[in-house]
Backbone as a ProteinNet text record, in pm:
[ID]
protein_1_A
[PRIMARY]
MTPLQKVFHIVGSRAALARHFGILPWAVTKWEKVQVPAERCPDIEKLTDGQVTCEELRPDINWSVLRNSQN
[TERTIARY]
6242.3	6301.1	6403.2	6522	6626.3	6598.5	6659.3	6641.1	6680.6	6788.2	6831.4	6731.8	6676.8	6573.9	6450.9	6419.8	6308.4	6336.9	6460.6	6499.6	6478.2	6523.4	6505.9	6358.1	6275.9	6131.8	6074.2	6116.1	6063.8	6107.2	6236.2	6286.4	6263.4	6231.1	6198.9	6291.5	6421.6	6517.2	6656.7	6747.5	6888.5	6940.2	6902	6948.9	6900.3	6777.8	6724.7	6804.8	6840.2	6920.4	7059.1	7116.2	7247.5	7242.4	7138.7	7123.7	7117.3	7044.7	7032.3	7170.7	7260.5	7393.6	7495.7	7455.9	7547.7	7657.4	7620.6	7716	7659.8	7741.6	7697.6	7616.3	7517.7	7435.1	7513.2	7626	7703.2	7754.3	7779.5	7827.5	7719.6	7594.6	7483	7461.8	7474	7459.8	7565.4	7683.4	7791.5	7754.6	7675	7633.8	7558.4	7489.8	7415.3	7509.9	7628.7	7725.1	7809.4	7836.4	7916.2	7822.6	7818.8	7723.2	7716.1	7609.2	7589.8	7695.1	7765.2	7861	7789	7847.9	7784.9	7749.2	7832.5	7806	7683.5	7638.2	7518.9	7389.4	7399.6	7279.4	7187.9	7240.6	7150.1	7074.5	7142.3	7075.4	6966.7	6993.8	6893.8	6773.9	6799.8	6689.9	6601.2	6663.1	6586.4	6512.4	6579.6	6520.9	6396.1	6397.4	6283.2	6184.5	6201.7	6116.3	6109.6	6223.1	6232.5	6174	6131	6077.6	6187	6310	6426.6	6525.7	6561.4	6647.5	6793.9	6877.3	7021	7044.9	6969.5	6984.3	6953.3	6857.2	6824.3	6933.8	6986.2	7087.6	7221.9	7258.5	7388.2	7371.4	7320.4	7301.7	7432.4	7544.4	7674	7724	7654.2	7695.4	7601.2	7658.1	7576.9	7525.7	7415.6	7360.2	7309.9	7269.6	7219.3	7328.6	7452	7561.4	7579.2	7575.8	7592.4	7476.2	7354.7	7236.8	7242	7281.5	7288.1	7399.1	7505.1	7614.7	7579.1	7471.4	7430	7335.9	7289.1	7195.2	7268.9
7536.5	7444.2	7522.6	7468.6	7532.2	7506.1	7584.4	7557.8	7415.4	7364.6	7228.8	7124.9	7145.4	7054.7	7058	7174.8	7186.6	7105.7	7107.9	7027.7	6879.4	6834.3	6693.5	6656.1	6744.1	6718.4	6707.7	6795.9	6797.2	6673.6	6638	6524.3	6390.1	6392.9	6269.1	6235.6	6264.2	6231.5	6278.4	6270.8	6298.7	6198.6	6073.4	5968	5992.4	6040.2	6068	6180	6282	6390.8	6339.6	6256.7	6198.3	6114.9	6034.5	5953.4	6042.6	6154.5	6246.9	6291.9	6318.3	6365.5	6254	6130	6018.2	6021.3	6067.8	6073.5	5996.1	5976.6	5903.6	5995	5939	6020.2	6096.1	6041.7	6113	6246	6253.3	6379.3	6486.6	6446.8	6540.9	6581.4	6487.5	6517.5	6619.2	6608.9	6702.3	6845.8	6862	6995.9	7069.1	6994.7	7058	7123	7068.8	7122.1	7233.5	7225.9	7329.6	7412.3	7385	7449.2	7372.8	7395.5	7330.3	7385.6	7299.2	7349.8	7437.1	7549.4	7645.2	7581.6	7492	7431.4	7339.8	7298	7213	7294.8	7419.2	7501.4	7514.1	7545.2	7554.6	7424.6	7310.3	7181.5	7157.4	7196.8	7180.1	7270.1	7391.6	7482.7	7422.7	7365.4	7299.7	7177	7096.5	6974.4	7004.6	7117.9	7155.3	7246.4	7259.2	7347.4	7488.2	7536.1	7671.4	7691.9	7583.7	7596.8	7631.3	7595.1	7633	7693.8	7818.6	7889.9	7886.5	7919.7	7930.8	8034.1	8141.9	8248.2	8200.2	8110.2	8054.2	7960.6	7879.8	7781.6	7846.3	7948.4	8014.3	8165.6	8229	8374.2	8453.4	8385.4	8451.8	8477	8424.9	8438.9	8536.2	8620.3	8715.1	8644.3	8575	8494.9	8581.8	8705.3	8791.2	8816.9	8831.3	8850.7	8725.3	8609.4	8484.1	8458.7	8488.5	8467.6	8559.5	8684	8779.8	8747	8683.5	8648.6	8533.7	8459.5	8346.1	8391.1	8513.9	8564.3	8622
20131.3	20034	19950.3	19942.4	19861.5	19713.4	19624.5	19481.3	19442	19500.5	19466.8	19517.4	19636.3	19686.9	19595.7	19543	19449.3	19322.7	19277.2	19160.2	19190.2	19307	19344.4	19343.8	19395.4	19399.4	19257.4	19170	19032.6	18954.9	18965	18886.4	18954.8	19083.8	19154.1	19268.8	19251.7	19357.9	19319.2	19415.7	19387.4	19284.3	19302.4	19211.8	19068.8	19054.7	18920.9	18853.9	18931.1	18875.6	18838.8	18922.8	18893.5	18765.1	18750.3	18627.5	18504.6	18514.8	18401.2	18353	18448.5	18412.8	18396.1	18425.1	18413	18519.1	18639.3	18749.6	18868.3	18969.2	19087.9	19179.6	19249	19339.3	19446.1	19493.1	19595.3	19542.2	19411.6	19353	19361.4	19335.4	19345.2	19490.9	19581.2	19723.8	19767.1	19713.1	19745.1	19706	19600.2	19557.4	19667.6	19753.9	19862.8	19964.3	19977.3	20073.6	20014.6	19888	19821.6	19734.9	19607.1	19517.6	19386	19315.7	19186	19090	19017.3	18919.2	18815.6	18785.6	18694.1	18559.7	18511.3	18380.1	18381	18498.4	18509.8	18515.6	18554.6	18576.9	18454.2	18335.3	18220.1	18191.3	18208.3	18187.2	18291.7	18415.3	18521.1	18494	18448.5	18415.3	18306	18203.6	18096.3	18148.8	18229.4	18284.3	18367.1	18436.4	18520.6	18446.9	18316.2	18235.8	18293.2	18342.2	18393.9	18532.8	18596.8	18732.6	18833	18800.5	18879.5	18780.5	18802.8	18709	18751.9	18656.5	18684.8	18794.7	18789.5	18887.9	19029.3	19041.6	19173	19222.1	19131.2	19168.1	19200.8	19123.6	19141	19129.8	19235.7	19231.5	19225.4	19247.4	19243.3	19101.5	19001.8	18861.7	18791.8	18707.8	18631.8	18506	18521	18411.4	18297.2	18323.4	18215.5	18112.7	18156.5	18062.5	17977.4	18041.7	17967.4	17872.7	17918.1	17833.3	17712	17731	17620.6	17522.7	17567.4	17478.1	17384.8	17419.3	17336.1	17224.2	17228.4	17125	17007.7
[MASK]
+++++++++++++++++++++++++++++++++++++++++++++++++++++++++++++++++++++++

C-alpha cells in the first residue's frame, strides 16, 4: 500500500480527501500518477493524525528544514 492509498483508507476514500480540500476527486486521483502537491502534505499529515507523514508522501523534500524553520 502506498502512502497515498493509506491516506484514502484512513479518510474513507479519494472523494472524502477531495471534499476535505474542496477539490474534485479527479484531482486527487491525478496525485497517484504524479505526486501529492507539497503544500497539501502538512494538511494530510494532520488529517491522518500523523499516520501518514509528509516524509512518506514526498520523500524528495527535506521536511526537516521546513519543520525547523517553523519553530
